[in-house]
mmCIF file as Biopython writes it, N, C-alpha, C and O atoms, coordinates in Angstrom:
data_model
#
loop_
_atom_site.group_PDB
_atom_site.id
_atom_site.type_symbol
_atom_site.label_atom_id
_atom_site.label_alt_id
_atom_site.label_comp_id
_atom_site.label_asym_id
_atom_site.label_entity_id
_atom_site.label_seq_id
_atom_site.pdbx_PDB_ins_code
_atom_site.Cartn_x
_atom_site.Cartn_y
_atom_site.Cartn_z
_atom_site.occupancy
_atom_site.B_iso_or_equiv
_atom_site.auth_seq_id
_atom_site.auth_asym_id
_atom_site.pdbx_PDB_model_num
ATOM 1   N N  . UNK A ? 1  ? 0.846  -1.169 0.000  1.0 0.0 1  A 1 
ATOM 2   C CA . UNK A ? 1  ? 0.000  0.000  0.000  1.0 0.0 1  A 1 
ATOM 3   C C  . UNK A ? 1  ? 0.892  1.232  0.000  1.0 0.0 1  A 1 
ATOM 4   O O  . UNK A ? 1  ? 1.784  1.358  0.839  1.0 0.0 1  A 1 
ATOM 5   N N  . UNK A ? 2  ? 0.656  2.123  -0.921 1.0 0.0 2  A 1 
ATOM 6   C CA . UNK A ? 2  ? 1.491  3.310  -0.992 1.0 0.0 2  A 1 
ATOM 7   C C  . UNK A ? 2  ? 1.104  4.284  0.106  1.0 0.0 2  A 1 
ATOM 8   O O  . UNK A ? 2  ? -0.029 4.293  0.587  1.0 0.0 2  A 1 
ATOM 9   N N  . UNK A ? 3  ? 2.057  5.090  0.482  1.0 0.0 3  A 1 
ATOM 10  C CA . UNK A ? 3  ? 1.830  6.033  1.567  1.0 0.0 3  A 1 
ATOM 11  C C  . UNK A ? 3  ? 0.798  7.087  1.185  1.0 0.0 3  A 1 
ATOM 12  O O  . UNK A ? 3  ? 0.132  7.642  2.059  1.0 0.0 3  A 1 
ATOM 13  N N  . UNK A ? 4  ? 0.657  7.369  -0.104 1.0 0.0 4  A 1 
ATOM 14  C CA . UNK A ? 4  ? -0.298 8.368  -0.543 1.0 0.0 4  A 1 
ATOM 15  C C  . UNK A ? 4  ? -1.737 7.934  -0.304 1.0 0.0 4  A 1 
ATOM 16  O O  . UNK A ? 4  ? -2.616 8.782  -0.148 1.0 0.0 4  A 1 
ATOM 17  N N  . UNK A ? 5  ? -1.994 6.638  -0.274 1.0 0.0 5  A 1 
ATOM 18  C CA . UNK A ? 5  ? -3.363 6.166  -0.091 1.0 0.0 5  A 1 
ATOM 19  C C  . UNK A ? 5  ? -3.741 6.011  1.380  1.0 0.0 5  A 1 
ATOM 20  O O  . UNK A ? 5  ? -4.898 5.723  1.686  1.0 0.0 5  A 1 
ATOM 21  N N  . UNK A ? 6  ? -2.800 6.194  2.286  1.0 0.0 6  A 1 
ATOM 22  C CA . UNK A ? 6  ? -3.085 6.081  3.713  1.0 0.0 6  A 1 
ATOM 23  C C  . UNK A ? 6  ? -3.770 7.345  4.213  1.0 0.0 6  A 1 
ATOM 24  O O  . UNK A ? 6  ? -3.507 8.436  3.708  1.0 0.0 6  A 1 
ATOM 25  N N  . UNK A ? 7  ? -4.649 7.203  5.204  1.0 0.0 7  A 1 
ATOM 26  C CA . UNK A ? 7  ? -5.219 8.413  5.818  1.0 0.0 7  A 1 
ATOM 27  C C  . UNK A ? 7  ? -4.087 9.259  6.413  1.0 0.0 7  A 1 
ATOM 28  O O  . UNK A ? 7  ? -3.065 8.713  6.827  1.0 0.0 7  A 1 
ATOM 29  N N  . UNK A ? 8  ? -4.258 10.571 6.459  1.0 0.0 8  A 1 
ATOM 30  C CA . UNK A ? 8  ? -3.184 11.456 6.941  1.0 0.0 8  A 1 
ATOM 31  C C  . UNK A ? 8  ? -2.652 11.079 8.311  1.0 0.0 8  A 1 
ATOM 32  O O  . UNK A ? 8  ? -1.445 11.162 8.543  1.0 0.0 8  A 1 
ATOM 33  N N  . UNK A ? 9  ? -3.519 10.668 9.223  1.0 0.0 9  A 1 
ATOM 34  C CA . UNK A ? 9  ? -3.071 10.326 10.570 1.0 0.0 9  A 1 
ATOM 35  C C  . UNK A ? 9  ? -2.131 9.126  10.544 1.0 0.0 9  A 1 
ATOM 36  O O  . UNK A ? 9  ? -1.105 9.131  11.224 1.0 0.0 9  A 1 
ATOM 37  N N  . UNK A ? 10 ? -2.467 8.107  9.774  1.0 0.0 10 A 1 
ATOM 38  C CA . UNK A ? 10 ? -1.620 6.916  9.691  1.0 0.0 10 A 1 
ATOM 39  C C  . UNK A ? 10 ? -0.307 7.259  8.998  1.0 0.0 10 A 1 
ATOM 40  O O  . UNK A ? 10 ? 0.754  6.789  9.408  1.0 0.0 10 A 1 
ATOM 41  N N  . UNK A ? 11 ? -0.373 8.063  7.964  1.0 0.0 11 A 1 
ATOM 42  C CA . UNK A ? 11 ? 0.836  8.484  7.266  1.0 0.0 11 A 1 
ATOM 43  C C  . UNK A ? 11 ? 1.775  9.217  8.221  1.0 0.0 11 A 1 
ATOM 44  O O  . UNK A ? 11 ? 2.992  9.043  8.162  1.0 0.0 11 A 1 
ATOM 45  N N  . UNK A ? 12 ? 1.204  10.030 9.092  1.0 0.0 12 A 1 
ATOM 46  C CA . UNK A ? 12 ? 2.017  10.772 10.071 1.0 0.0 12 A 1 
ATOM 47  C C  . UNK A ? 12 ? 2.722  9.805  11.009 1.0 0.0 12 A 1 
ATOM 48  O O  . UNK A ? 12 ? 3.895  9.997  11.330 1.0 0.0 12 A 1 
ATOM 49  N N  . UNK A ? 13 ? 2.014  8.761  11.453 1.0 0.0 13 A 1 
ATOM 50  C CA . UNK A ? 13 ? 2.622  7.773  12.337 1.0 0.0 13 A 1 
ATOM 51  C C  . UNK A ? 13 ? 3.687  6.965  11.617 1.0 0.0 13 A 1 
ATOM 52  O O  . UNK A ? 13 ? 4.716  6.631  12.204 1.0 0.0 13 A 1 
ATOM 53  N N  . UNK A ? 14 ? 3.454  6.652  10.372 1.0 0.0 14 A 1 
ATOM 54  C CA . UNK A ? 14 ? 4.462  5.938  9.585  1.0 0.0 14 A 1 
ATOM 55  C C  . UNK A ? 14 ? 5.738  6.770  9.474  1.0 0.0 14 A 1 
ATOM 56  O O  . UNK A ? 14 ? 6.845  6.253  9.620  1.0 0.0 14 A 1 
ATOM 57  N N  . UNK A ? 15 ? 5.567  8.052  9.218  1.0 0.0 15 A 1 
ATOM 58  C CA . UNK A ? 15 ? 6.723  8.943  9.115  1.0 0.0 15 A 1 
ATOM 59  C C  . UNK A ? 15 ? 7.447  9.053  10.451 1.0 0.0 15 A 1 
ATOM 60  O O  . UNK A ? 15 ? 8.677  9.063  10.491 1.0 0.0 15 A 1 
ATOM 61  N N  . UNK A ? 16 ? 6.693  9.137  11.543 1.0 0.0 16 A 1 
ATOM 62  C CA . UNK A ? 16 ? 7.308  9.221  12.866 1.0 0.0 16 A 1 
ATOM 63  C C  . UNK A ? 16 ? 8.091  7.945  13.175 1.0 0.0 16 A 1 
ATOM 64  O O  . UNK A ? 16 ? 9.184  8.007  13.738 1.0 0.0 16 A 1 
ATOM 65  N N  . UNK A ? 17 ? 7.535  6.792  12.810 1.0 0.0 17 A 1 
ATOM 66  C CA . UNK A ? 17 ? 8.247  5.519  13.011 1.0 0.0 17 A 1 
ATOM 67  C C  . UNK A ? 17 ? 9.536  5.504  12.207 1.0 0.0 17 A 1 
ATOM 68  O O  . UNK A ? 17 ? 10.591 5.134  12.720 1.0 0.0 17 A 1 
ATOM 69  N N  . UNK A ? 18 ? 9.449  5.905  10.954 1.0 0.0 18 A 1 
ATOM 70  C CA . UNK A ? 18 ? 10.642 5.931  10.104 1.0 0.0 18 A 1 
ATOM 71  C C  . UNK A ? 18 ? 11.713 6.848  10.684 1.0 0.0 18 A 1 
ATOM 72  O O  . UNK A ? 18 ? 12.898 6.517  10.658 1.0 0.0 18 A 1 
ATOM 73  N N  . UNK A ? 19 ? 11.298 8.002  11.208 1.0 0.0 19 A 1 
ATOM 74  C CA . UNK A ? 19 ? 12.247 8.943  11.794 1.0 0.0 19 A 1 
ATOM 75  C C  . UNK A ? 19 ? 12.894 8.362  13.044 1.0 0.0 19 A 1 
ATOM 76  O O  . UNK A ? 19 ? 14.103 8.487  13.238 1.0 0.0 19 A 1 
ATOM 77  N N  . UNK A ? 20 ? 12.088 7.727  13.892 1.0 0.0 20 A 1 
ATOM 78  C CA . UNK A ? 20 ? 12.631 7.146  15.127 1.0 0.0 20 A 1 
ATOM 79  C C  . UNK A ? 20 ? 13.634 6.045  14.804 1.0 0.0 20 A 1 
ATOM 80  O O  . UNK A ? 20 ? 14.694 5.966  15.424 1.0 0.0 20 A 1 
ATOM 81  N N  . UNK A ? 21 ? 13.305 5.206  13.847 1.0 0.0 21 A 1 
ATOM 82  C CA . UNK A ? 21 ? 14.210 4.125  13.455 1.0 0.0 21 A 1 
ATOM 83  C C  . UNK A ? 21 ? 15.490 4.702  12.860 1.0 0.0 21 A 1 
ATOM 84  O O  . UNK A ? 21 ? 16.585 4.225  13.157 1.0 0.0 21 A 1 
ATOM 85  N N  . UNK A ? 22 ? 15.356 5.721  12.026 1.0 0.0 22 A 1 
ATOM 86  C CA . UNK A ? 22 ? 16.534 6.344  11.419 1.0 0.0 22 A 1 
ATOM 87  C C  . UNK A ? 22 ? 17.433 6.972  12.479 1.0 0.0 22 A 1 
ATOM 88  O O  . UNK A ? 22 ? 18.657 6.914  12.367 1.0 0.0 22 A 1 
ATOM 89  N N  . UNK A ? 23 ? 16.829 7.577  13.512 1.0 0.0 23 A 1 
ATOM 90  C CA . UNK A ? 23 ? 17.617 8.196  14.579 1.0 0.0 23 A 1 
ATOM 91  C C  . UNK A ? 23 ? 18.415 7.161  15.363 1.0 0.0 23 A 1 
ATOM 92  O O  . UNK A ? 23 ? 19.412 7.488  16.007 1.0 0.0 23 A 1 
ATOM 93  N N  . UNK A ? 24 ? 17.968 5.916  15.302 1.0 0.0 24 A 1 
ATOM 94  C CA . UNK A ? 24 ? 18.677 4.825  15.993 1.0 0.0 24 A 1 
ATOM 95  C C  . UNK A ? 24 ? 19.441 3.964  14.997 1.0 0.0 24 A 1 
ATOM 96  O O  . UNK A ? 24 ? 19.686 2.785  15.249 1.0 0.0 24 A 1 
ATOM 97  N N  . UNK A ? 25 ? 19.815 4.551  13.870 1.0 0.0 25 A 1 
ATOM 98  C CA . UNK A ? 25 ? 20.620 3.886  12.843 1.0 0.0 25 A 1 
ATOM 99  C C  . UNK A ? 25 ? 20.011 2.567  12.376 1.0 0.0 25 A 1 
ATOM 100 O O  . UNK A ? 25 ? 20.735 1.627  12.049 1.0 0.0 25 A 1 
ATOM 101 N N  . UNK A ? 26 ? 18.683 2.498  12.343 1.0 0.0 26 A 1 
ATOM 102 C CA . UNK A ? 26 ? 18.012 1.305  11.850 1.0 0.0 26 A 1 
ATOM 103 C C  . UNK A ? 26 ? 17.911 0.166  12.844 1.0 0.0 26 A 1 
ATOM 104 O O  . UNK A ? 26 ? 17.381 -0.896 12.516 1.0 0.0 26 A 1 
ATOM 105 N N  . UNK A ? 27 ? 18.412 0.368  14.052 1.0 0.0 27 A 1 
ATOM 106 C CA . UNK A ? 27 ? 18.379 -0.682 15.069 1.0 0.0 27 A 1 
ATOM 107 C C  . UNK A ? 27 ? 17.023 -0.642 15.778 1.0 0.0 27 A 1 
ATOM 108 O O  . UNK A ? 27 ? 16.739 0.275  16.550 1.0 0.0 27 A 1 
ATOM 109 N N  . UNK A ? 28 ? 16.192 -1.654 15.502 1.0 0.0 28 A 1 
ATOM 110 C CA . UNK A ? 28 ? 14.836 -1.654 16.049 1.0 0.0 28 A 1 
ATOM 111 C C  . UNK A ? 28 ? 14.819 -1.792 17.562 1.0 0.0 28 A 1 
ATOM 112 O O  . UNK A ? 28 ? 13.988 -1.178 18.231 1.0 0.0 28 A 1 
ATOM 113 N N  . UNK A ? 29 ? 15.730 -2.593 18.111 1.0 0.0 29 A 1 
ATOM 114 C CA . UNK A ? 29 ? 15.780 -2.759 19.570 1.0 0.0 29 A 1 
ATOM 115 C C  . UNK A ? 29 ? 16.131 -1.428 20.244 1.0 0.0 29 A 1 
ATOM 116 O O  . UNK A ? 29 ? 15.534 -1.070 21.259 1.0 0.0 29 A 1 
ATOM 117 N N  . UNK A ? 30 ? 17.081 -0.709 19.688 1.0 0.0 30 A 1 
ATOM 118 C CA . UNK A ? 30 ? 17.450 0.602  20.238 1.0 0.0 30 A 1 
ATOM 119 C C  . UNK A ? 30 ? 16.299 1.587  20.104 1.0 0.0 30 A 1 
ATOM 120 O O  . UNK A ? 30 ? 16.084 2.417  20.986 1.0 0.0 30 A 1 
ATOM 121 N N  . UNK A ? 31 ? 15.563 1.499  19.009 1.0 0.0 31 A 1 
ATOM 122 C CA . UNK A ? 31 ? 14.417 2.381  18.806 1.0 0.0 31 A 1 
ATOM 123 C C  . UNK A ? 31 ? 13.361 2.132  19.868 1.0 0.0 31 A 1 
ATOM 124 O O  . UNK A ? 31 ? 12.845 3.075  20.469 1.0 0.0 31 A 1 
ATOM 125 N N  . UNK A ? 32 ? 13.038 0.868  20.100 1.0 0.0 32 A 1 
ATOM 126 C CA . UNK A ? 32 ? 12.039 0.529  21.115 1.0 0.0 32 A 1 
ATOM 127 C C  . UNK A ? 32 ? 12.508 0.988  22.488 1.0 0.0 32 A 1 
ATOM 128 O O  . UNK A ? 32 ? 11.727 1.545  23.260 1.0 0.0 32 A 1 
ATOM 129 N N  . UNK A ? 33 ? 13.775 0.757  22.793 1.0 0.0 33 A 1 
ATOM 130 C CA . UNK A ? 33 ? 14.317 1.163  24.092 1.0 0.0 33 A 1 
ATOM 131 C C  . UNK A ? 33 ? 14.215 2.680  24.267 1.0 0.0 33 A 1 
ATOM 132 O O  . UNK A ? 33 ? 13.828 3.158  25.333 1.0 0.0 33 A 1 
ATOM 133 N N  . UNK A ? 34 ? 14.560 3.432  23.227 1.0 0.0 34 A 1 
ATOM 134 C CA . UNK A ? 34 ? 14.491 4.892  23.302 1.0 0.0 34 A 1 
ATOM 135 C C  . UNK A ? 34 ? 13.055 5.359  23.510 1.0 0.0 34 A 1 
ATOM 136 O O  . UNK A ? 34 ? 12.812 6.288  24.280 1.0 0.0 34 A 1 
ATOM 137 N N  . UNK A ? 35 ? 12.108 4.727  22.836 1.0 0.0 35 A 1 
ATOM 138 C CA . UNK A ? 35 ? 10.706 5.112  22.986 1.0 0.0 35 A 1 
ATOM 139 C C  . UNK A ? 35 ? 10.180 4.775  24.378 1.0 0.0 35 A 1 
ATOM 140 O O  . UNK A ? 35 ? 9.406  5.545  24.948 1.0 0.0 35 A 1 
ATOM 141 N N  . UNK A ? 36 ? 10.585 3.649  24.926 1.0 0.0 36 A 1 
ATOM 142 C CA . UNK A ? 36 ? 10.181 3.284  26.288 1.0 0.0 36 A 1 
ATOM 143 C C  . UNK A ? 36 ? 10.747 4.295  27.283 1.0 0.0 36 A 1 
ATOM 144 O O  . UNK A ? 36 ? 10.048 4.735  28.195 1.0 0.0 36 A 1 
ATOM 145 N N  . UNK A ? 37 ? 12.004 4.656  27.102 1.0 0.0 37 A 1 
ATOM 146 C CA . UNK A ? 37 ? 12.633 5.622  28.009 1.0 0.0 37 A 1 
ATOM 147 C C  . UNK A ? 37 ? 11.936 6.986  27.917 1.0 0.0 37 A 1 
ATOM 148 O O  . UNK A ? 37 ? 11.705 7.637  28.936 1.0 0.0 37 A 1 
ATOM 149 N N  . UNK A ? 38 ? 11.603 7.411  26.701 1.0 0.0 38 A 1 
ATOM 150 C CA . UNK A ? 38 ? 10.916 8.685  26.529 1.0 0.0 38 A 1 
ATOM 151 C C  . UNK A ? 38 ? 9.541  8.638  27.180 1.0 0.0 38 A 1 
ATOM 152 O O  . UNK A ? 38 ? 9.117  9.608  27.808 1.0 0.0 38 A 1 
ATOM 153 N N  . UNK A ? 39 ? 8.847  7.523  27.034 1.0 0.0 39 A 1 
ATOM 154 C CA . UNK A ? 39 ? 7.530  7.376  27.639 1.0 0.0 39 A 1 
ATOM 155 C C  . UNK A ? 39 ? 7.624  7.431  29.166 1.0 0.0 39 A 1 
ATOM 156 O O  . UNK A ? 39 ? 6.806  8.085  29.813 1.0 0.0 39 A 1 
ATOM 157 N N  . UNK A ? 40 ? 8.619  6.748  29.744 1.0 0.0 40 A 1 
ATOM 158 C CA . UNK A ? 40 ? 8.797  6.781  31.196 1.0 0.0 40 A 1 
ATOM 159 C C  . UNK A ? 40 ? 9.075  8.194  31.683 1.0 0.0 40 A 1 
ATOM 160 O O  . UNK A ? 40 ? 8.553  8.615  32.716 1.0 0.0 40 A 1 
ATOM 161 N N  . UNK A ? 41 ? 9.893  8.923  30.943 1.0 0.0 41 A 1 
ATOM 162 C CA . UNK A ? 41 ? 10.192 10.305 31.306 1.0 0.0 41 A 1 
ATOM 163 C C  . UNK A ? 41 ? 8.914  11.136 31.309 1.0 0.0 41 A 1 
ATOM 164 O O  . UNK A ? 41 ? 8.667  11.897 32.244 1.0 0.0 41 A 1 
ATOM 165 N N  . UNK A ? 42 ? 8.105  10.991 30.267 1.0 0.0 42 A 1 
ATOM 166 C CA . UNK A ? 42 ? 6.870  11.762 30.172 1.0 0.0 42 A 1 
ATOM 167 C C  . UNK A ? 42 ? 5.876  11.365 31.252 1.0 0.0 42 A 1 
ATOM 168 O O  . UNK A ? 42 ? 5.158  12.218 31.774 1.0 0.0 42 A 1 
ATOM 169 N N  . UNK A ? 43 ? 5.824  10.083 31.595 1.0 0.0 43 A 1 
ATOM 170 C CA . UNK A ? 43 ? 4.941  9.640  32.670 1.0 0.0 43 A 1 
ATOM 171 C C  . UNK A ? 43 ? 5.353  10.262 34.003 1.0 0.0 43 A 1 
ATOM 172 O O  . UNK A ? 43 ? 4.500  10.684 34.784 1.0 0.0 43 A 1 
ATOM 173 N N  . UNK A ? 44 ? 6.653  10.317 34.261 1.0 0.0 44 A 1 
ATOM 174 C CA . UNK A ? 44 ? 7.160  10.925 35.493 1.0 0.0 44 A 1 
ATOM 175 C C  . UNK A ? 44 ? 6.837  12.413 35.528 1.0 0.0 44 A 1 
ATOM 176 O O  . UNK A ? 44 ? 6.415  12.942 36.556 1.0 0.0 44 A 1 
ATOM 177 N N  . UNK A ? 45 ? 7.037  13.079 34.403 1.0 0.0 45 A 1 
ATOM 178 C CA . UNK A ? 45 ? 6.743  14.504 34.332 1.0 0.0 45 A 1 
ATOM 179 C C  . UNK A ? 45 ? 5.249  14.760 34.563 1.0 0.0 45 A 1 
ATOM 180 O O  . UNK A ? 45 ? 4.877  15.705 35.258 1.0 0.0 45 A 1 
ATOM 181 N N  . UNK A ? 46 ? 4.405  13.918 33.981 1.0 0.0 46 A 1 
ATOM 182 C CA . UNK A ? 46 ? 2.964  14.059 34.171 1.0 0.0 46 A 1 
ATOM 183 C C  . UNK A ? 46 ? 2.583  13.861 35.633 1.0 0.0 46 A 1 
ATOM 184 O O  . UNK A ? 46 ? 1.769  14.615 36.168 1.0 0.0 46 A 1 
ATOM 185 N N  . UNK A ? 47 ? 3.161  12.858 36.284 1.0 0.0 47 A 1 
ATOM 186 C CA . UNK A ? 47 ? 2.874  12.608 37.704 1.0 0.0 47 A 1 
ATOM 187 C C  . UNK A ? 47 ? 3.280  13.809 38.553 1.0 0.0 47 A 1 
ATOM 188 O O  . UNK A ? 47 ? 2.560  14.193 39.475 1.0 0.0 47 A 1 
ATOM 189 N N  . UNK A ? 48 ? 4.430  14.400 38.244 1.0 0.0 48 A 1 
ATOM 190 C CA . UNK A ? 48 ? 4.882  15.571 38.997 1.0 0.0 48 A 1 
ATOM 191 C C  . UNK A ? 48 ? 3.939  16.753 38.802 1.0 0.0 48 A 1 
ATOM 192 O O  . UNK A ? 48 ? 3.641  17.473 39.755 1.0 0.0 48 A 1 
ATOM 193 N N  . UNK A ? 49 ? 3.471  16.955 37.577 1.0 0.0 49 A 1 
ATOM 194 C CA . UNK A ? 49 ? 2.539  18.046 37.318 1.0 0.0 49 A 1 
ATOM 195 C C  . UNK A ? 49 ? 1.196  17.806 37.993 1.0 0.0 49 A 1 
ATOM 196 O O  . UNK A ? 49 ? 0.585  18.737 38.518 1.0 0.0 49 A 1 
ATOM 197 N N  . UNK A ? 50 ? 0.736  16.557 37.978 1.0 0.0 50 A 1 
ATOM 198 C CA . UNK A ? 50 ? -0.522 16.237 38.651 1.0 0.0 50 A 1 
ATOM 199 C C  . UNK A ? 50 ? -0.407 16.472 40.153 1.0 0.0 50 A 1 
ATOM 200 O O  . UNK A ? 50 ? -1.342 16.971 40.778 1.0 0.0 50 A 1 
ATOM 201 N N  . UNK A ? 51 ? 0.724  16.118 40.726 1.0 0.0 51 A 1 
ATOM 202 C CA . UNK A ? 51 ? 0.941  16.344 42.156 1.0 0.0 51 A 1 
ATOM 203 C C  . UNK A ? 51 ? 0.981  17.838 42.460 1.0 0.0 51 A 1 
ATOM 204 O O  . UNK A ? 51 ? 0.445  18.282 43.475 1.0 0.0 51 A 1 
ATOM 205 N N  . UNK A ? 52 ? 1.611  18.609 41.586 1.0 0.0 52 A 1 
ATOM 206 C CA . UNK A ? 52 ? 1.679  20.055 41.791 1.0 0.0 52 A 1 
ATOM 207 C C  . UNK A ? 52 ? 0.293  20.679 41.706 1.0 0.0 52 A 1 
ATOM 208 O O  . UNK A ? 52 ? -0.041 21.556 42.502 1.0 0.0 52 A 1 
ATOM 209 N N  . UNK A ? 53 ? -0.508 20.243 40.762 1.0 0.0 53 A 1 
ATOM 210 C CA . UNK A ? 53 ? -1.864 20.765 40.622 1.0 0.0 53 A 1 
ATOM 211 C C  . UNK A ? 53 ? -2.686 20.389 41.846 1.0 0.0 53 A 1 
ATOM 212 O O  . UNK A ? 53 ? -3.425 21.217 42.377 1.0 0.0 53 A 1 
ATOM 213 N N  . UNK A ? 54 ? -2.561 19.148 42.294 1.0 0.0 54 A 1 
ATOM 214 C CA . UNK A ? 54 ? -3.308 18.693 43.474 1.0 0.0 54 A 1 
ATOM 215 C C  . UNK A ? 54 ? -2.920 19.494 44.715 1.0 0.0 54 A 1 
ATOM 216 O O  . UNK A ? 54 ? -3.750 19.725 45.595 1.0 0.0 54 A 1 
ATOM 217 N N  . UNK A ? 55 ? -1.651 19.920 44.784 1.0 0.0 55 A 1 
ATOM 218 C CA . UNK A ? 55 ? -1.181 20.694 45.930 1.0 0.0 55 A 1 
ATOM 219 C C  . UNK A ? 55 ? -1.463 22.185 45.766 1.0 0.0 55 A 1 
ATOM 220 O O  . UNK A ? 55 ? -1.198 22.977 46.671 1.0 0.0 55 A 1 
ATOM 221 N N  . UNK A ? 56 ? -2.000 22.561 44.616 1.0 0.0 56 A 1 
ATOM 222 C CA . UNK A ? 56 ? -2.335 23.954 44.379 1.0 0.0 56 A 1 
ATOM 223 C C  . UNK A ? 56 ? -1.168 24.815 43.967 1.0 0.0 56 A 1 
ATOM 224 O O  . UNK A ? 56 ? -1.237 26.040 44.061 1.0 0.0 56 A 1 
ATOM 225 N N  . UNK A ? 57 ? -0.110 24.206 43.517 1.0 0.0 57 A 1 
ATOM 226 C CA . UNK A ? 57 ? 1.045  25.004 43.099 1.0 0.0 57 A 1 
ATOM 227 C C  . UNK A ? 57 ? 1.523  24.574 41.711 1.0 0.0 57 A 1 
ATOM 228 O O  . UNK A ? 57 ? 2.668  24.158 41.532 1.0 0.0 57 A 1 
ATOM 229 N N  . UNK A ? 58 ? 0.637  24.681 40.757 1.0 0.0 58 A 1 
ATOM 230 C CA . UNK A ? 58 ? 0.978  24.353 39.375 1.0 0.0 58 A 1 
ATOM 231 C C  . UNK A ? 58 ? 1.919  25.409 38.825 1.0 0.0 58 A 1 
ATOM 232 O O  . UNK A ? 58 ? 1.813  26.578 39.198 1.0 0.0 58 A 1 
ATOM 233 N N  . UNK A ? 59 ? 2.820  25.036 37.966 1.0 0.0 59 A 1 
ATOM 234 C CA . UNK A ? 59 ? 3.742  26.013 37.368 1.0 0.0 59 A 1 
ATOM 235 C C  . UNK A ? 59 ? 2.979  27.043 36.542 1.0 0.0 59 A 1 
ATOM 236 O O  . UNK A ? 59 ? 1.935  26.738 35.965 1.0 0.0 59 A 1 
ATOM 237 N N  . UNK A ? 60 ? 3.511  28.269 36.489 1.0 0.0 60 A 1 
ATOM 238 C CA . UNK A ? 60 ? 2.857  29.342 35.748 1.0 0.0 60 A 1 
ATOM 239 C C  . UNK A ? 60 ? 2.850  29.043 34.255 1.0 0.0 60 A 1 
ATOM 240 O O  . UNK A ? 60 ? 1.855  29.299 33.576 1.0 0.0 60 A 1 
ATOM 241 N N  . UNK A ? 61 ? 3.944  28.507 33.740 1.0 0.0 61 A 1 
ATOM 242 C CA . UNK A ? 61 ? 4.042  28.167 32.328 1.0 0.0 61 A 1 
ATOM 243 C C  . UNK A ? 61 ? 4.670  26.793 32.206 1.0 0.0 61 A 1 
ATOM 244 O O  . UNK A ? 61 ? 5.534  26.429 33.004 1.0 0.0 61 A 1 
ATOM 245 N N  . UNK A ? 62 ? 4.241  26.022 31.206 1.0 0.0 62 A 1 
ATOM 246 C CA . UNK A ? 62 ? 4.876  24.720 30.991 1.0 0.0 62 A 1 
ATOM 247 C C  . UNK A ? 62 ? 6.345  24.912 30.611 1.0 0.0 62 A 1 
ATOM 248 O O  . UNK A ? 62 ? 6.720  25.923 30.018 1.0 0.0 62 A 1 
ATOM 249 N N  . UNK A ? 63 ? 7.167  23.923 30.964 1.0 0.0 63 A 1 
ATOM 250 C CA . UNK A ? 63 ? 8.595  24.032 30.684 1.0 0.0 63 A 1 
ATOM 251 C C  . UNK A ? 63 ? 8.877  23.991 29.184 1.0 0.0 63 A 1 
ATOM 252 O O  . UNK A ? 63 ? 9.875  24.544 28.720 1.0 0.0 63 A 1 
ATOM 253 N N  . UNK A ? 64 ? 7.995  23.335 28.428 1.0 0.0 64 A 1 
ATOM 254 C CA . UNK A ? 64 ? 8.143  23.317 26.976 1.0 0.0 64 A 1 
ATOM 255 C C  . UNK A ? 64 ? 6.774  23.091 26.352 1.0 0.0 64 A 1 
ATOM 256 O O  . UNK A ? 64 ? 5.885  22.508 26.974 1.0 0.0 64 A 1 
ATOM 257 N N  . UNK A ? 65 ? 6.619  23.542 25.158 1.0 0.0 65 A 1 
ATOM 258 C CA . UNK A ? 65 ? 5.365  23.381 24.445 1.0 0.0 65 A 1 
ATOM 259 C C  . UNK A ? 65 ? 5.591  22.382 23.323 1.0 0.0 65 A 1 
ATOM 260 O O  . UNK A ? 65 ? 6.520  22.518 22.526 1.0 0.0 65 A 1 
ATOM 261 N N  . UNK A ? 66 ? 4.737  21.386 23.275 1.0 0.0 66 A 1 
ATOM 262 C CA . UNK A ? 66 ? 4.861  20.364 22.239 1.0 0.0 66 A 1 
ATOM 263 C C  . UNK A ? 66 ? 3.834  20.683 21.175 1.0 0.0 66 A 1 
ATOM 264 O O  . UNK A ? 66 ? 2.632  20.612 21.432 1.0 0.0 66 A 1 
ATOM 265 N N  . UNK A ? 67 ? 4.290  21.032 19.987 1.0 0.0 67 A 1 
ATOM 266 C CA . UNK A ? 67 ? 3.360  21.442 18.954 1.0 0.0 67 A 1 
ATOM 267 C C  . UNK A ? 67 ? 3.110  20.385 17.902 1.0 0.0 67 A 1 
ATOM 268 O O  . UNK A ? 67 ? 2.308  20.609 16.996 1.0 0.0 67 A 1 
ATOM 269 N N  . UNK A ? 68 ? 3.774  19.227 17.989 1.0 0.0 68 A 1 
ATOM 270 C CA . UNK A ? 68 ? 3.548  18.188 16.994 1.0 0.0 68 A 1 
ATOM 271 C C  . UNK A ? 68 ? 3.809  16.845 17.633 1.0 0.0 68 A 1 
ATOM 272 O O  . UNK A ? 68 ? 4.923  16.586 18.090 1.0 0.0 68 A 1 
ATOM 273 N N  . UNK A ? 69 ? 2.817  15.992 17.674 1.0 0.0 69 A 1 
ATOM 274 C CA . UNK A ? 69 ? 2.986  14.648 18.224 1.0 0.0 69 A 1 
ATOM 275 C C  . UNK A ? 69 ? 3.828  13.824 17.268 1.0 0.0 69 A 1 
ATOM 276 O O  . UNK A ? 69 ? 3.597  13.819 16.059 1.0 0.0 69 A 1 
ATOM 277 N N  . UNK A ? 70 ? 4.793  13.138 17.821 1.0 0.0 70 A 1 
ATOM 278 C CA . UNK A ? 70 ? 5.615  12.291 16.998 1.0 0.0 70 A 1 
ATOM 279 C C  . UNK A ? 70 ? 4.944  11.068 16.759 1.0 0.0 70 A 1 
ATOM 280 O O  . UNK A ? 70 ? 5.476  10.196 16.073 1.0 0.0 70 A 1 
#
């Protein structure tokens, strides 16, 4: 199936997968490991923000703005 016939959302995910694999020099195990590590980092950051909100001391501005989901 050519990439042109895929819905835009799926095409975006295909491109993100290709980019992640390329960043790990084609090593799929390294790619998976990097994605797991990134997910753990984001989960920890989310937990910290949730705790801050629950305590009533949420940060004034987010530390970074994510404008495109990989």
